C-alpha positions as CSV (number, residue, x, y, z in Angstrom):
1,M,23.6,7.8,-10.4
2,D,24.0,6.4,-13.9
3,N,20.9,7.2,-16.0
4,S,22.2,5.6,-19.2
5,N,19.5,2.9,-19.0
6,T,16.7,5.4,-18.8
7,R,14.4,5.1,-21.8
8,Y,13.2,8.6,-21.7
9,S,14.6,11.7,-20.1
10,D,12.6,13.3,-17.4
11,T,11.5,16.1,-19.8
12,D,10.4,13.5,-22.4
13,R,8.5,11.5,-19.7
14,E,6.7,14.6,-18.4
15,E,5.7,15.6,-22.0
16,R,4.4,12.1,-22.6
17,I,2.4,12.3,-19.3
18,R,1.1,15.7,-20.3
19,E,-0.1,14.4,-23.7
20,R,-1.7,11.3,-22.2
21,A,-3.5,13.4,-19.6
22,Y,-4.8,15.7,-22.2
23,S,-6.0,12.8,-24.3
24,L,-7.8,11.3,-21.3
25,W,-9.5,14.7,-20.6
26,I,-10.7,14.9,-24.2
27,E,-11.9,11.3,-24.2
28,Q,-13.9,11.9,-21.0
29,G,-15.7,14.9,-22.4
30,Q,-13.4,17.7,-21.0
31,P,-14.7,17.6,-17.5
32,E,-13.6,20.4,-15.1
33,G,-11.8,19.7,-11.9
34,R,-10.4,16.3,-12.7
35,D,-6.9,17.4,-13.8
36,L,-5.1,15.6,-11.0
37,E,-7.0,12.4,-11.7
38,H,-6.1,12.5,-15.4
39,W,-2.4,13.3,-14.6
40,M,-2.1,10.4,-12.2
41,E,-3.7,8.0,-14.6
42,A,-1.4,9.3,-17.4
43,E,1.6,8.7,-15.1
44,R,0.5,5.1,-14.6
45,N,0.0,4.6,-18.3
46,V,3.4,6.1,-19.2
47,G,5.1,4.2,-16.4
48,G,3.8,1.0,-17.8
49,E,5.3,1.9,-21.2
50,E,8.7,2.4,-19.6
51,A,8.7,-0.9,-17.6
52,P,11.6,-3.2,-18.3
53,Q,10.8,-6.0,-20.6
54,P,11.2,-9.6,-19.2
55,R,14.6,-10.2,-21.0
56,E,15.9,-6.9,-19.5
57,M,14.8,-7.9,-16.1
58,D,16.5,-11.3,-16.4
59,E,19.8,-9.6,-17.5
60,N,19.6,-7.2,-14.6
61,L,18.9,-9.9,-12.1
62,S,21.8,-12.0,-13.3
63,V,24.1,-9.1,-12.9
64,L,22.8,-8.5,-9.4
65,G,23.1,-12.2,-8.5
66,K,26.8,-12.1,-9.3
67,E,27.7,-8.8,-7.8
68,G,24.9,-7.5,-5.7
69,R,24.4,-10.1,-3.0
70,N,25.2,-9.3,0.6
71,E,25.4,-12.7,2.2
């Protein structure tokens, strides 16, 4: 699998999630027992940051349209 288009390595992504989850915990008054909730919300936040931009999606679709069809 070619990961050259990945914006962040898995380690970088996990660190960004960890930092965001910590920020959420602080913002919400440091509640106990909600670590999984904060982690999952942070994953969604970081995932949105890494989503392809519309132009990237168009370029990827045009490549698939030419080479990836199974008709």
